[in-house]
N, C-alpha and C positions, 0 to 999 in steps of 0.2 A: 148974399154972395154965394157963389157955387163952392161947395166943399170939395177939397182935393183928396183923393186916395190913389194908391198905386200898388202894383206888384213889383217886387224887386228880386232879381235873380241874375244868373249868368250861366248859359245864355238865356234870353227871355223872349226872343222873337216868336217862338212857338206857342207862347202862353195863350190859353183861352180865357184867362181871367178878365181882361178888359171887355170881351164880348159878353161874358156872363154877367158882370156887374152893370154893364150898360143896359142889358135886358131887365135886370132887377130894378134899376133906378127908374126906367120907363114904366114898368108895371106898377111900381109903388108910388110914383110921383115924387121921388126924392131928387133934390137939386144937387147933383154931385158930378164930378168928373173922375175918371179912373184911367190911369195910363200905365204903361209898362216901362220900367226903368232897368237898364242893364248896368249893374255895379261892377267895377273892376274886382278881380278876385281878391285883391289886397285892400279894397276900399269900401267894404260894406258899411262900417260904422259911419264913415264920412259921408256916404251917400244918404244914409238915413238922416243924419244931422242936417244935411243941406235941404232935404225934402221937408223936414220939420220947420226949418227956418223960413222956407218959402210958403209956409201955411198948410202943409200937409196934416191931415187929421188922423190918418191911419194907413197901414200898409199890409198887404199880404207878402209873405216871404217864401220863396221857393229855393230849390237847390242852387248852389251848395251852401246857403247861408242860414239854414234853420237853426243850427246850433249856436251860431253867432247872435242870432236874433234873441234867443233865450238869455244869453249872457249879457246882452246889451240892456235888457229890461230892468227897470227898477222894481217892478211889481209883476213877476211871472206867476201865472196861475199854477195850481197843483198839477194839472194835466201837463202843462209845459215843463214844469220842473221835473216831473217823473220821466217824461219823454226825453228830457235833455235837449229839447228842440221846440221852436215856436214857428207857426205859419201865419200868425196875425199879430200885428202891433197896433196899439191905440195910444195917441199922444194927448195928454192933458196937462198943460203947463210944463213943469219939469219932470213929470211922471211919464214913464214909458211902460204901459201894460202889455203883457205878452200872453197869448193863448195858443193852444194847439187844438185845432178843430178837425184834424184829419180823422181821428178815431170816431168822434161823434158823427162826422159825415159818413163814414163807413157804416156805422150802426144804423143811422137813419135810412141809408140806401137799402140795406139788407132787410130791415123790418118794415119800413113804410112803403118803399117802392117795389121791392121784390117779394114782400109778404112772407118772409121767413123769420119767425120769432126766434130769439136766442135763449130765452128763459127755458131752463131745463134741458137744453140741447148740448150735444157734444161738439165742441168747436175747436178746430185746429188751425193754427197759424204756422205757415211755412216761412222760415227765416227769422233771424233774431236781431235784425238791424233797426234803424230808426223808424221805419214804417211800422214794424211790430210794436216797438216801444210806445208809439203814439196811439196805437189801437187797443192796447191791453186794458187800460183802466175803463174806457167806455164800454168795452165788451163785458168785462167782469161785473160792471154795475147792472147788467141785464140779468144776471143770475143764471149763467149756463151751468149745466150739471158737471161738465168737464171743460176746462180751458187749457189747451195744450200748445206748446211751442216746440218745434223741432228745427234744427239747424245742421248744416253739414259739419260744423265744428260744435259738438254737443256742449262743450264747456261754455260757449257763448249763450246757449239757451239756458243752461243751469244758472249762469250769472243773472239773467233776467228774473228767474225764479226767486233768487235772493233779493234782488232790488225791489220786487213787487210783493214781497212776502206779507207786508202789512196790509195789502189791498186785495190780494187774490192768491189762492192756492193753485199754482200752476203745475201742470204735468210737463216736464221738460226732458229733452234728450236729443238724440240724433235720428236720422232717417231709419236706421236699423231697428230702433225701438218701436216703430209703427207696425211691425209684423203682428197680425192678429187683432189690430185695433180698427174700429170703424167710427166715422164721424158724420154728423148731420150737416155741418157747415165747414168747408175747407177753404181757407183764404191763402192765396199766394202773395206773400209780402216780400219775395225775393226779386232780384233784377235778372234772374236767369232767362226769362222770356225775351228780354231785350237783346240778348246774345243768341237767341234761338235754341237755348238749351232746355232739354227735358229734365225733370226732377226724378230722383230715385224713389218713386212711390210704389209701395207693395200692392199686390192684388187684394181686392176686398176692402180698400180703405174707405170707400164712399158708401154710406148707409143708403137704404132705399129712400128715394125722394130727396137725396142730398142736394145742397147748393154748392157749386164750385165757383169761387170768386177770385178774379185776378185783379190786383190793384192797377196794373198797367191798363191803359185805355187807348182807343183809337188805332189799334194794331190789327184789327180783324180778330181771328181766332188764334191767340198765342199758344205756345207749346203746352202749358199747363192745362188750359181749357181743352185742347185736343186730347190730352191724356185722359181727362175726366170724361169727355164725350166717348172716347173709346172704351171706357169702363162702364158705359151705360148711363151716365149722368145726363139728364135733359135740362136741368136748371143751371144755366151758365150765365155768368155776368162778368163784364170788365169794370174798370174803375171810373167810368165817366160819371156815374151817379154819385160816387163818393166825391169826385171833384166838385160837382155842382152843389151837393149838400153841404160840404165844408164851406163853400163860398157863401151859401145862404146863412150859415151860422155866423160867419164874420160880418155879413151885412146886418144881421140882427144885432150883433154886439155893438157895431158902430152907429146904427141908425135907429134902433128900437122897433123895427118892423121886420117881420120875416117874410121874404118873398116866396111865392109858389115856385116849385122847381121842375115839375114834370114836363112842361113845354120846353124848357131850356135843355133838359136831359135829352128829350127826343130830338131836338135840333142838332145836338152835338154827337149823338150816337152813331157809331159805325157798325154795320152788320157784322155779326160774329160768324164769318164764313172764311 
């Protein structure tokens, strides 16, 4: 019998996940269906329960339900618990397992696909919201020399430093604290680019050979990458690889086989111009 999976969000019509998982299933010979389900804003838990009762085996979760997905789980992983959010659920009897694969998807894209090792490097995350929370633990596990977080409201970055103190020593602050600092990998985890906003980045922020990475994808060259390009950075990437890599991790978790990702990334990529 065909196993059922889905992505749940609101809105959901834009999601690339059905396309990605259909490609994974075809490539690995897995018998599954994967659909998109739009849950009412006040009906996430009920939507999940209905999907489970209809035979659903697992689900991806996207905005705005990632925090609710973590709360719904009976068995959240450490990564999901620390992030306070989950982007994948697995159903086994009465148990609901939750994982957050966004961070490992980001790490895999940066290291495997883009060829930028994180070990011993100076890494900066811009923004202190849920996207950063999900990325911190997987990045810290790679052993960067410095792992920094800055936010327009510095107190929010400092709070992350306290929350993750048992797992990583974070350098935290506001954008003003970046004066005189340089980084090998700079990751934009803010939503500023969606509004066409530039970030208050100081001159000299990017080290020689630095990677500038924006988690937003499919938007051409967003403002942050334009800023990096103007500063002389040639290694630019958006988040399409992160999207596909986190999907591959969920597929592995559900099915026990990890699909190849490069062809799917190439198919979904939009030129950075």
